[in-house]
FIMIDO-106696 format. One line per 8 residues: number of its first residue (from 1); their letters; for each residue x, y, z of C-alpha. Coordinates in steps of 0.25 Angstrom, whole numbers, plus 2048, in hexadecimal, padded with zeros to 3 digits. Layout:
NUM> A> X/Y/Z | ...
***
This chain:
1> MIAMSIAF> 800/800/800 | 80C/809/802 | 810/807/7F4 | 802/80A/7EF | 801/817/7F8 | 80F/81C/7F3 | 80B/81A/7E4 | 7FE/821/7E6
9> VIMLTIGV> 804/82D/7EC | 80F/82E/7E2 | 805/82D/7D6 | 7FC/837/7DC | 808/841/7DF | 80D/840/7D0 | 7FF/842/7CB | 7FA/834/7C7
17> PIVFALGI> 7EB/834/7C5 | 7E4/82F/7D2 | 7DE/823/7CB | 7EB/81E/7C6 | 7F2/821/7D3 | 7E8/819/7DA | 7E8/80D/7D0 | 7F7/80C/7CF
25> AGAIGLWS> 7F9/80E/7DE | 7EF/802/7E0 | 7F6/7F9/7D7 | 804/7FC/7DE | 7FD/7F9/7EB | 7F8/7EC/7E6 | 806/7E9/7E1 | 80C/7EC/7EE
33> LDLNLISV> 803/7E3/7F5 | 806/7D7/7EB | 7F8/7D7/7E6 | 7F4/7D4/7D8 | 7F3/7E0/7CF | 7E7/7DA/7C8 | 7DF/7E0/7D4 | 7E1/7EE/7CE
41> PTRLFTGM> 7D7/7EC/7C3 | 7CE/7E4/7CC | 7CD/7EF/7D6 | 7CC/7FA/7CC | 7BF/7F3/7C7 | 7BA/7F0/7D5 | 7BB/7FF/7D9 | 7B2/803/7CE
49> DNFVLLAA> 7A8/7F7/7CF | 79E/7FE/7D8 | 790/800/7D5 | 78F/80D/7DD | 79A/813/7D4 | 790/813/7C8 | 78A/81F/7CE | 796/828/7CC
57> PFYIFAGE> 796/82A/7BD | 787/82D/7BD | 788/838/7C7 | 795/83D/7C0 | 78D/83D/7B3 | 781/844/7B9 | 78A/84F/7BF | 791/851/7B2
65> IMNRGGIT> 784/853/7AA | 77F/85D/7B5 | 78C/865/7B4 | 78C/865/7A5 | 77D/868/7A4 | 77F/876/7AA | 77C/873/7B8 | 788/879/7BE
73> TRLIRLAG> 784/887/7BA | 776/885/7BF | 77A/881/7CD | 784/88C/7CE | 779/896/7CA | 76F/890/7D4 | 77A/890/7DF | 77D/89F/7DC
81> LVTRGVPG> 76E/8A3/7DF | 770/8A2/7EE | 77E/8A8/7EF | 77D/8B4/7E6 | 781/8C1/7EB | 788/8BB/7F8 | 797/8BD/7FB | 79E/8B0/7F6
89> GTAYTNVS> 791/8AD/7EF | 798/8A6/7E3 | 7A0/89E/7ED | 793/899/7F3 | 78D/896/7E6 | 79A/88E/7E3 | 797/885/7EF | 788/884/7ED
97> SSVLFAGI> 78B/880/7DE | 794/875/7E3 | 789/870/7EC | 77F/870/7E0 | 789/86A/7D7 | 78C/85F/7E0 | 77E/859/7DE | 782/856/7D0
105> SGAAVADT> 791/854/7CF | 795/84C/7DB | 7A4/84F/7D9 | 7AD/85A/7DE | 7B5/85B/7D1 | 7A9/85D/7C8 | 7A4/868/7D2 | 7B1/86F/7D1
113> AALGQIFI> 7B2/86E/7C2 | 7A4/873/7BF | 7A2/87E/7C9 | 7B1/882/7C8 | 7AF/886/7BA | 7A5/890/7BE | 7A9/895/7CC | 7B8/894/7CC
121> KGMPEEGY> 7B7/89D/7BF | 7AB/8A5/7C3 | 7AE/8A9/7D1 | 7BA/8B1/7CF | 7B2/8BA/7C6 | 7AA/8BE/7D2 | 7B6/8C1/7DA | 7BA/8B4/7E0
129> DKHYAAAV> 7C8/8AF/7E1 | 7C9/8A4/7D7 | 7D0/89B/7E1 | 7C4/89D/7EA | 7BB/89A/7DF | 7C2/88D/7DC | 7C3/88A/7EB | 7B4/88B/7ED
137> TIASSIIG> 7B1/882/7E1 | 7BA/877/7E5 | 7B6/877/7F4 | 7A7/876/7F1 | 7AA/86B/7E6 | 7AC/862/7F2 | 79D/862/7F4 | 79B/85B/7E7
145> PIVPPSVI> 79F/84D/7EC | 797/84E/7F9 | 789/853/7F4 | 782/848/7ED | 784/842/7E3 | 793/83F/7E5 | 79C/837/7DD | 7A6/835/7E9
153> MIIYAAVT> 79B/830/7F1 | 797/825/7E7 | 7A6/821/7E8 | 7A5/820/7F7 | 798/818/7F6 | 79F/80E/7EC | 7AA/80C/7F6 | 7A2/80B/803
161> RQSVIDLF> 795/805/7FE | 78E/811/804 | 781/816/7FF | 783/821/7F4 | 777/828/7F7 | 77A/828/806 | 788/82F/803 | 781/839/7F9
169> IAGIVPGL> 777/83D/805 | 782/83D/80F | 78A/848/806 | 77F/852/806 | 781/858/814 | 791/858/813 | 790/85E/805 | 787/86A/80A
177> MLAGVMWL> 790/86B/816 | 79C/86D/80C | 794/878/805 | 790/87F/812 | 79E/880/817 | 7A3/885/80A | 798/890/80A | 79D/893/818
185> VIWWQARG> 7AB/895/814 | 7A6/89E/808 | 79E/8A6/812 | 7AA/8A8/81B | 7B3/8AC/80F | 7A8/8B6/809 | 7A6/8BE/816 | 7A8/8CD/814
193> ERLPRSSY> 7A6/8CC/805 | 7B3/8C4/803 | 7AD/8BC/7F8 | 7A6/8C2/7EC | 797/8C3/7EB | 791/8BA/7E1 | 78D/8C1/7D4 | 784/8B6/7D0
201> KVERHEIA> 777/8BB/7CA | 76A/8B3/7C6 | 75D/8B9/7C1 | 750/8B6/7C8 | 74A/8AE/7BD | 756/8A5/7BD | 754/8A0/7CB | 749/897/7C9
209> TLVRDGVL> 751/890/7BE | 75D/88F/7C6 | 756/888/7D2 | 74F/87F/7C8 | 75C/87B/7C2 | 762/879/7D0 | 757/870/7D4 | 759/867/7C8
217> VMGLPVLI> 768/866/7CA | 767/863/7D8 | 75C/859/7D5 | 767/84F/7D1 | 76D/84C/7DF | 75F/84C/7E5 | 75B/842/7DA | 767/839/7DD
225> VGGTLLGV> 765/83A/7EC | 756/83A/7ED | 754/82F/7E2 | 75E/826/7E9 | 758/828/7F7 | 74A/825/7F2 | 74F/818/7EC | 74C/81C/7DD
233> FTATEAGG> 75A/819/7D9 | 768/815/7DF | 773/81F/7E0 | 77A/819/7D4 | 76D/81A/7CC | 76B/828/7D1 | 778/82C/7C9 | 771/827/7BC
241> VAVVYALL> 765/82F/7C0 | 76D/83B/7C2 | 773/83B/7B4 | 765/83A/7AE | 761/846/7B7 | 76D/84E/7B3 | 76B/84B/7A5 | 75C/84F/7A5
249> ISWFVFRT> 75E/85D/7AC | 76A/860/7A4 | 765/85D/797 | 756/85F/798 | 754/86A/7A3 | 761/872/7A2 | 763/86F/793 | 772/870/795
257> MDLASLWD> 777/862/792 | 77A/85D/784 | 781/851/77E | 78E/857/77E | 78D/85B/78D | 788/84D/790 | 793/846/789 | 79D/84F/791
265> ALKRSARV> 796/84C/79E | 797/83D/79B | 7A6/83D/797 | 7A9/845/7A4 | 7A1/83C/7AD | 7A8/830/7A6 | 7B6/836/7A9 | 7B2/839/7B8
273> TATIYLII> 7AC/82C/7BA | 7B8/824/7B4 | 7C1/82C/7BD | 7B9/829/7CA | 7B8/81A/7C7 | 7C7/819/7C3 | 7CB/820/7D1 | 7C2/817/7D8
281> AAATVVSY> 7C7/80A/7D1 | 7D6/80E/7D4 | 7D3/812/7E2 | 7CD/804/7E4 | 7DA/7FD/7E1 | 7E1/806/7EB | 7D6/803/7F5 | 7D8/7F4/7F3
289> VLTIGGIG> 7E7/7F5/7F5 | 7E4/7FD/802 | 7DA/7F2/807 | 7E4/7E7/804 | 7EF/7EE/80B | 7E7/7EF/818 | 7E5/7FE/819 | 7D7/7FC/81D
297> GWVQGFAL> 7DC/7F5/82A | 7E5/801/82C | 7DA/80B/82A | 7D1/803/834 | 7DC/802/83E | 7DE/811/83D | 7CF/814/83E | 7CE/80C/84B
305> QFADNPTL> 7D6/817/852 | 7CA/820/850 | 7BF/815/854 | 7BA/81D/85F | 7BA/82A/858 | 7B4/829/84A | 7B4/838/848 | 7C3/83A/84A
313> FLMVLVGV> 7C5/82E/840 | 7BC/836/836 | 7C4/843/839 | 7D1/83C/836 | 7CB/835/82A | 7C7/843/824 | 7D5/848/826 | 7DA/83C/81E
321> LLLIGTFL> 7D0/83D/813 | 7D3/84C/811 | 7E1/848/80F | 7DE/83C/806 | 7D4/845/7FE | 7DF/84F/7FA | 7E6/843/7F2 | 7DC/839/7EE
329> EPGAAIVL> 7CF/83B/7E6 | 7C3/839/7EF | 7BD/82C/7E7 | 7CB/825/7E8 | 7CC/829/7F7 | 7BF/823/7FA | 7C2/816/7F3 | 7CF/815/7FB
337> IVPMLMPV> 7CB/819/808 | 7BD/817/80C | 7BC/808/80B | 7C7/807/816 | 7C0/811/81F | 7B1/80C/81E | 7B4/800/828 | 7BA/80A/831
345> TATMNIDP> 7AE/813/831 | 7A4/808/833 | 7AB/804/840 | 7AB/812/845 | 79C/814/841 | 79F/820/838 | 793/823/830 | 795/81F/821
353> MQFAMIVI> 790/82C/81C | 798/834/825 | 7A4/82C/821 | 7A1/82E/812 | 7A0/83D/813 | 7AD/83E/81C | 7B5/836/811 | 7AF/83C/805
361> LPLTLGLI> 7B0/84B/809 | 7BF/84C/80D | 7C3/844/801 | 7BB/84D/7F8 | 7C2/859/7FF | 7CF/854/7F8 | 7C9/858/7EB | 7CC/867/7EF
369> TPPVGVCL> 7D9/865/7F5 | 7E7/863/7EF | 7EF/85B/7EB | 7E4/853/7E3 | 7D8/85C/7E5 | 7D1/85A/7D7 | 7C6/865/7DA | 7D1/86F/7DE
377> FVACRIAE> 7D9/86D/7D1 | 7CC/86E/7C8 | 7CA/87B/7CF | 7D8/87F/7CD | 7D7/87D/7BE | 7CA/885/7BD | 7CF/890/7C5 | 7DD/88F/7BE
385> SPVFPIFR> 7E3/890/7CC | 7EE/889/7D4 | 7E9/87F/7DE | 7ED/886/7EB | 7E7/893/7EA | 7D9/88C/7E8 | 7DC/882/7F3 | 7DF/88D/7FD
393> AVLPFLVA> 7D1/893/7FA | 7CB/885/7FB | 7D1/883/80A | 7C6/88A/811 | 7BB/882/80A | 7C3/875/80C | 7C4/877/81B | 7B5/87A/81C
401> EIGVVIML> 7B3/86D/814 | 7BC/865/81D | 7B3/86B/829 | 7A7/864/822 | 7AE/857/822 | 7B1/858/831 | 7A3/85B/834 | 79F/84E/82D
409> VLIPGLSS> 7A8/847/836 | 7A3/84D/843 | 794/84D/83F | 791/83F/838 | 782/843/835 | 786/84D/82B | 789/842/821 | 780/837/826
417> FLPTLLR> 773/83F/82A | 76D/840/81C | 770/831/817 | 76B/82C/824 | 75E/834/823 | 75B/831/815 | 75F/822/816
***
């Protein structure tokens, strides 16, 4: 396992793509344990052979359709209705748009790319610093994987055999809490007119149309969660329903979708899905090596030191996950880490939904931190700026979001209340 770890770190350091770093490191790990390398292709296919993962391409495709169907602009205009004329109003709108966009994208990178084109380029025209505009955009993009639907929660469900719909529902309160703390940070920074007032304007006759469009767009997550809870379809089938719904409103209601846009959405969805599946497959090889190497027993032995204090165990885990998230893609980290931790949490009587949120959120925060923060680098490209000025502007939001994670540790009901109530 030492040889595998060294190889993995070296490959990450020299810039080898994560999927190849995982796959090659896993093969080296098998070789160092004198195991047959035929296990590599076997484990690659085993990692993807999971019915729950069928939901991922549907949700990704639905999000791409909604995004290319002119939905992003409608959501931003709807969010701007409430915050116009307020100091820092466009920053509030940025966060609010991420909450609404989370209901159709389910991914932080998609949020950053779609909203960044508008806010990172548009906010400086109102007087905002471009680094601050990028910081608000990427910090709020973390809401995307937490508010349902969420691709990362589908991966978590596939690894742990948890209910996808329970995970979706468990993410609602933490997602809104993330938005709330970001609004608080913006309010603090905007005191004394230190942030520009929003110049957003909307005619009175447009309000009804904007509200109607918003209701139709937000009908997607409501349809997914409501239909699944009522037993009309499973969470996986809900992905197909989401695609049909997205097509209907984009093509026939908004009339912004054509065959060329649909083809582009399909190609983009295929690329994103393939990337996710390859990462999961490669991570499964490494997870298999770790299991054979006995790391599960070591983890359980370490956790026993906190047997009488699960809260302290979760606090330590949050710190470890924040560190891991800065180097490893969340989906791969979940496949590697969670199977070893699930038996430990069961012995400590930690609520599964609380544990899920405590794992997912810190790992997702790694998307906005160097050295491997994908959202951070996407925003840097859009803003045409170096990394560290933007990261400095992100820090107040990052601290506030870590505060949300700590609240989830201290108050289990924040994650488990809604799934328990609706179950």
